[in-house]
Backbone as a printed PyTorch tensor [residue, N CA C, xyz], in Angstrom:
tensor([[[ 118.8630,  -33.9360, -128.4810],
         [ 118.6880,  -35.1940, -127.7830],
         [ 117.2460,  -35.6700, -127.9760]],

        [[ 117.1180,  -36.8960, -128.4060],
         [ 115.7910,  -37.4620, -128.6130],
         [ 115.2230,  -37.9870, -127.3010]],

        [[ 113.9190,  -37.8160, -127.0880],
         [ 113.2970,  -38.2780, -125.8500],
         [ 112.8800,  -39.7540, -125.9070]],

        [[ 113.5580,  -40.5410, -126.7350],
         [ 113.2280,  -41.9540, -126.8970],
         [ 114.5070,  -42.7780, -126.8220]],

        [[ 114.3820,  -44.0240, -126.3810],
         [ 115.5320,  -44.9280, -126.4340],
         [ 115.6500,  -45.4710, -127.8530]],

        [[ 116.8150,  -45.9910, -128.1800],
         [ 117.0050,  -46.5900, -129.5020],
         [ 116.0030,  -47.7170, -129.7400]],

        [[ 115.7430,  -48.5030, -128.7170],
         [ 114.8010,  -49.6190, -128.8480],
         [ 113.3820,  -49.1270, -129.1320]],

        [[ 112.9890,  -48.0270, -128.5020],
         [ 111.6590,  -47.4580, -128.7290],
         [ 111.5060,  -46.9100, -130.1400]],

        [[ 112.6050,  -46.5460, -130.7690],
         [ 112.5600,  -45.9420, -132.1070],
         [ 112.5050,  -46.9580, -133.2430]],

        [[ 112.8640,  -48.2000, -132.9860],
         [ 113.0010,  -49.1780, -134.0720],
         [ 111.7230,  -49.3230, -134.8980]],

        [[ 110.6210,  -49.6640, -134.2770],
         [ 109.3860,  -49.9020, -135.0400],
         [ 108.8520,  -48.6240, -135.7000]],

        [[ 108.8070,  -47.4870, -134.9900],
         [ 108.3650,  -46.2600, -135.6700],
         [ 109.2680,  -45.8790, -136.8440]],

        [[ 110.5720,  -46.0660, -136.6950],
         [ 111.4960,  -45.7320, -137.7830],
         [ 111.2680,  -46.6410, -138.9830]],

        [[ 111.0920,  -47.9270, -138.7340],
         [ 110.8280,  -48.8620, -139.8390],
         [ 109.5400,  -48.4780, -140.5650]],

        [[ 108.4980,  -48.1650, -139.8040],
         [ 107.2140,  -47.7900, -140.4060],
         [ 107.3430,  -46.5110, -141.2220]],

        [[ 108.0920,  -45.5470, -140.7280],
         [ 108.2850,  -44.2890, -141.4410],
         [ 109.0600,  -44.5130, -142.7370]],

        [[ 110.1330,  -45.2770, -142.6720],
         [ 110.9420,  -45.5530, -143.8640],
         [ 110.1500,  -46.2970, -144.9370]],

        [[ 109.2780,  -47.1850, -144.5040],
         [ 108.4850,  -47.9760, -145.4550],
         [ 107.5650,  -47.1070, -146.3150]],

        [[ 107.2300,  -45.9240, -145.8460],
         [ 106.3750,  -45.0250, -146.6320],
         [ 107.0280,  -44.6420, -147.9550]],

        [[ 108.3520,  -44.5810, -147.9870],
         [ 109.0710,  -44.2000, -149.1930],
         [ 109.6110,  -45.3860, -149.9750]],

        [[ 109.4370,  -46.5940, -149.4600],
         [ 109.9640,  -47.7730, -150.1400],
         [ 109.3940,  -47.9640, -151.5440]],

        [[ 108.0980,  -47.7510, -151.7890],
         [ 107.5890,  -47.9010, -153.1580],
         [ 108.2920,  -46.9920, -154.1680]],

        [[ 108.6440,  -45.7720, -153.7460],
         [ 109.3540,  -44.8460, -154.6210],
         [ 110.7260,  -45.4160, -154.9920]],

        [[ 111.4240,  -45.9840, -154.0240],
         [ 112.7380,  -46.5590, -154.2760],
         [ 112.6310,  -47.7940, -155.1690]],

        [[ 111.6560,  -48.6460, -154.8660],
         [ 111.4780,  -49.8790, -155.6320],
         [ 111.0730,  -49.6040, -157.0760]],

        [[ 110.3390,  -48.5410, -157.2900],
         [ 109.9130,  -48.1660, -158.6340],
         [ 111.1210,  -47.8960, -159.5350]],

        [[ 112.1910,  -47.4100, -158.9510],
         [ 113.4170,  -47.1310, -159.6970],
         [ 114.4300,  -48.2710, -159.6050]],

        [[ 114.0110,  -49.4070, -159.0600],
         [ 114.8980,  -50.5650, -158.9800],
         [ 115.8170,  -50.5730, -157.7740]],

        [[ 115.4850,  -49.7970, -156.7620],
         [ 116.3280,  -49.7200, -155.5780],
         [ 115.6180,  -50.1590, -154.3220]],

        [[ 116.2270,  -49.8740, -153.2160],
         [ 115.6690,  -50.2230, -151.9240],
         [ 116.6850,  -49.9490, -150.8330]],

        [[ 116.4300,  -50.4850, -149.6530],
         [ 117.3390,  -50.3110, -148.5310],
         [ 117.2110,  -51.4860, -147.5930]],

        [[ 118.2300,  -51.6820, -146.7870],
         [ 118.1910,  -52.6250, -145.6740],
         [ 118.2430,  -51.7900, -144.4020]],

        [[ 117.3370,  -52.0390, -143.4790],
         [ 117.3560,  -51.3650, -142.1910],
         [ 118.4270,  -52.0470, -141.3390]],

        [[ 119.4070,  -51.2850, -140.8780],
         [ 120.5080,  -51.8600, -140.1040],
         [ 120.2880,  -51.7390, -138.6050]],

        [[ 119.7170,  -50.6260, -138.1660],
         [ 119.4830,  -50.4330, -136.7470],
         [ 119.5750,  -48.9710, -136.3700]],

        [[ 119.5490,  -48.7350, -135.0560],
         [ 119.5950,  -47.3780, -134.5230],
         [ 120.6100,  -47.3560, -133.3800]],

        [[ 121.4740,  -46.3670, -133.4170],
         [ 122.4370,  -46.1680, -132.3340],
         [ 122.4930,  -44.6890, -132.0030]],

        [[ 122.2450,  -44.3780, -130.7190],
         [ 122.2810,  -43.0030, -130.2160],
         [ 121.3740,  -42.0780, -131.0220]],

        [[ 120.1990,  -42.5720, -131.3890],
         [ 119.2120,  -41.7590, -132.0910],
         [ 119.4720,  -41.5560, -133.5710]],

        [[ 120.4520,  -42.2530, -134.1130],
         [ 120.7440,  -42.1770, -135.5390],
         [ 120.2780,  -43.4670, -136.1920]],

        [[ 119.4660,  -43.3260, -137.2320],
         [ 118.9510,  -44.4810, -137.9680],
         [ 119.9530,  -44.8190, -139.0730]],

        [[ 120.3400,  -46.0840, -139.1440],
         [ 121.3060,  -46.5370, -140.1460],
         [ 120.6370,  -47.4800, -141.1310]],

        [[ 120.8620,  -47.2060, -142.4160],
         [ 120.3620,  -48.0760, -143.4740],
         [ 121.4990,  -48.3560, -144.4490]],

        [[ 121.2500,  -49.2900, -145.3440],
         [ 122.1870,  -49.6100, -146.4220],
         [ 121.3860,  -49.5870, -147.7130]],

        [[ 121.7000,  -48.6330, -148.5830],
         [ 120.9980,  -48.5550, -149.8610],
         [ 121.4200,  -49.7170, -150.7450]],

        [[ 120.4470,  -50.3100, -151.4330],
         [ 120.7120,  -51.4740, -152.2810],
         [ 120.1060,  -51.2630, -153.6650]],

        [[ 120.4400,  -52.1630, -154.5660],
         [ 119.8960,  -52.1090, -155.9170],
         [ 120.3570,  -50.8610, -156.6350]],

        [[ 119.4720,  -50.2760, -157.4140],
         [ 119.8000,  -49.0940, -158.2010],
         [ 120.1340,  -47.8840, -157.3300]],

        [[ 119.7020,  -47.8900, -156.0740],
         [ 119.9980,  -46.7710, -155.1740],
         [ 121.4710,  -46.7480, -154.7630]],

        [[ 122.0860,  -47.9190, -154.7420],
         [ 123.4870,  -48.0170, -154.3330],
         [ 124.3500,  -47.3520, -155.4010]],

        [[ 125.0210,  -46.2920, -155.0090],
         [ 125.8970,  -45.5880, -155.9380],
         [ 125.1980,  -44.5990, -156.8600]],

        [[ 123.9020,  -44.4380, -156.7200],
         [ 123.1550,  -43.4950, -157.5550],
         [ 123.5530,  -42.0630, -157.1960]],

        [[ 123.6920,  -41.2280, -158.2080],
         [ 124.0770,  -39.8290, -157.9840],
         [ 123.0410,  -39.0790, -157.1480]],

        [[ 121.8040,  -39.4950, -157.1990],
         [ 120.7380,  -38.8140, -156.4590],
         [ 120.5030,  -39.4210, -155.0720]],

        [[ 121.2960,  -40.3920, -154.6720],
         [ 121.0440,  -41.0730, -153.4030],
         [ 121.1490,  -40.1380, -152.2040]],

        [[ 122.0500,  -39.1690, -152.2340],
         [ 122.1610,  -38.2120, -151.1340],
         [ 120.9000,  -37.3830, -150.9780]],

        [[ 120.3380,  -36.9820, -152.0960],
         [ 119.0890,  -36.2180, -152.0820],
         [ 117.9500,  -37.0870, -151.5720]],

        [[ 117.9030,  -38.3180, -152.0310],
         [ 116.8720,  -39.2620, -151.5820],
         [ 116.9570,  -39.4550, -150.0730]],

        [[ 118.1620,  -39.5930, -149.5550],
         [ 118.3400,  -39.7900, -148.1150],
         [ 117.8580,  -38.5900, -147.3120]],

        [[ 118.3170,  -37.4000, -147.6720],
         [ 118.0220,  -36.2080, -146.8770],
         [ 116.6090,  -35.6800, -147.0700]],

        [[ 116.1510,  -35.6060, -148.3110],
         [ 114.8660,  -34.9600, -148.5940],
         [ 113.7160,  -35.9390, -148.7770]],

        [[ 114.0120,  -37.2120, -148.7390],
         [ 112.9720,  -38.2250, -148.8210],
         [ 112.8660,  -38.9720, -147.5080]],

        [[ 113.8230,  -39.8610, -147.2820],
         [ 113.7710,  -40.7480, -146.1220],
         [ 113.9570,  -40.0190, -144.7890]],

        [[ 115.0090,  -39.2050, -144.6670],
         [ 115.2410,  -38.5140, -143.3960],
         [ 114.1480,  -37.4950, -143.1030]],

        [[ 113.6900,  -36.8090, -144.1160],
         [ 112.6130,  -35.8260, -143.9180],
         [ 111.3630,  -36.5080, -143.3630]],

        [[ 111.0420,  -37.6880, -143.8980],
         [ 109.8790,  -38.4290, -143.4140],
         [ 110.0590,  -38.8320, -141.9560]],

        [[ 111.2680,  -39.2620, -141.5820],
         [ 111.5480,  -39.6070, -140.1860],
         [ 111.3440,  -38.3960, -139.2810]],

        [[ 111.8010,  -37.2370, -139.7150],
         [ 111.6630,  -36.0220, -138.9180],
         [ 110.1980,  -35.6220, -138.7420]],

        [[ 109.4100,  -35.7880, -139.7810],
         [ 107.9790,  -35.4670, -139.7100],
         [ 107.2540,  -36.4660, -138.8020]],

        [[ 107.5470,  -37.7460, -138.9820],
         [ 106.8210,  -38.7920, -138.2630],
         [ 107.2610,  -38.9780, -136.8130]],

        [[ 108.5490,  -38.7340, -136.5310],
         [ 109.0720,  -39.0980, -135.2130],
         [ 109.5590,  -37.8980, -134.4030]],

        [[ 110.5860,  -37.2100, -134.8930],
         [ 111.1610,  -36.0950, -134.1280],
         [ 112.0960,  -35.3060, -135.0410]],

        [[ 112.1180,  -33.9780, -134.9340],
         [ 112.9620,  -33.1590, -135.8130],
         [ 114.4680,  -33.3750, -135.6460]],

        [[ 114.8930,  -33.9580, -134.5310],
         [ 116.3260,  -34.1550, -134.2970],
         [ 116.8510,  -35.5200, -134.7590]],

        [[ 115.9800,  -36.3630, -135.2790],
         [ 116.4320,  -37.6850, -135.7230],
         [ 117.2300,  -37.5270, -137.0170]],

        [[ 118.1890,  -38.4010, -137.2280],
         [ 118.9730,  -38.3340, -138.4610],
         [ 119.1180,  -39.7250, -139.0630]],

        [[ 119.5270,  -39.7440, -140.3150],
         [ 119.6200,  -40.9730, -141.0940],
         [ 120.9780,  -41.0300, -141.7750]],

        [[ 121.6150,  -42.1980, -141.7300],
         [ 122.9210,  -42.3810, -142.3500],
         [ 122.8960,  -43.6610, -143.1730]],

        [[ 123.4250,  -43.5840, -144.3910],
         [ 123.6020,  -44.7570, -145.2370],
         [ 125.0100,  -45.2990, -145.0000]],

        [[ 125.0930,  -46.5900, -144.6860],
         [ 126.3930,  -47.2410, -144.5230],
         [ 126.6250,  -48.1540, -145.7160]],

        [[ 127.5880,  -47.8070, -146.5430],
         [ 127.8690,  -48.6190, -147.7240],
         [ 128.3440,  -50.0180, -147.3630]],

        [[ 128.9250,  -50.1680, -146.1770],
         [ 129.4160,  -51.4730, -145.7370],
         [ 128.3510,  -52.3560, -145.1150]],

        [[ 127.1140,  -51.8880, -145.0450],
         [ 126.0040,  -52.6890, -144.5300],
         [ 126.1730,  -53.1010, -143.0760]],

        [[ 125.7310,  -54.3420, -142.7740],
         [ 125.7430,  -54.8500, -141.4000],
         [ 127.1430,  -54.9130, -140.8170]],

        [[ 128.1410,  -55.2280, -141.6400],
         [ 129.5170,  -55.2890, -141.1420],
         [ 129.9640,  -53.9370, -140.6020]],

        [[ 129.6870,  -52.8940, -141.3430],
         [ 130.0580,  -51.5470, -140.9080],
         [ 129.2570,  -51.1280, -139.6800]],

        [[ 127.9610,  -51.4590, -139.6680],
         [ 127.0910,  -51.1050, -138.5380],
         [ 127.5840,  -51.7800, -137.2470]],

        [[ 128.0100,  -53.0150, -137.3450],
         [ 128.4510,  -53.7530, -136.1590],
         [ 129.7300,  -53.1700, -135.5530]],

        [[ 130.4800,  -52.4040, -136.3140],
         [ 131.7210,  -51.7880, -135.8180],
         [ 131.4930,  -50.4080, -135.2060]],

        [[ 130.2720,  -49.9000, -135.2640],
         [ 129.9990,  -48.5720, -134.6990],
         [ 129.9710,  -48.6180, -133.1860]]])
């Protein structure tokens, strides 16, 4: 259980994710920040990252790892292929 509300996590999560954005953009990819629900950060991979075989590794050992270091070890990250539409149904 995270000691923060979802609203309190939005700006720190965005700032943490942005640290890895240059790496994604260098390979022609990126992400859209969708939001946070129950301490889970949701993004949508775009560009070359969408469907990339290494995207799972990028999520867990790049983006999520940075969130855990910067914010809290229990935070998690999920990529929603359906973007905002899928996020709104959660």
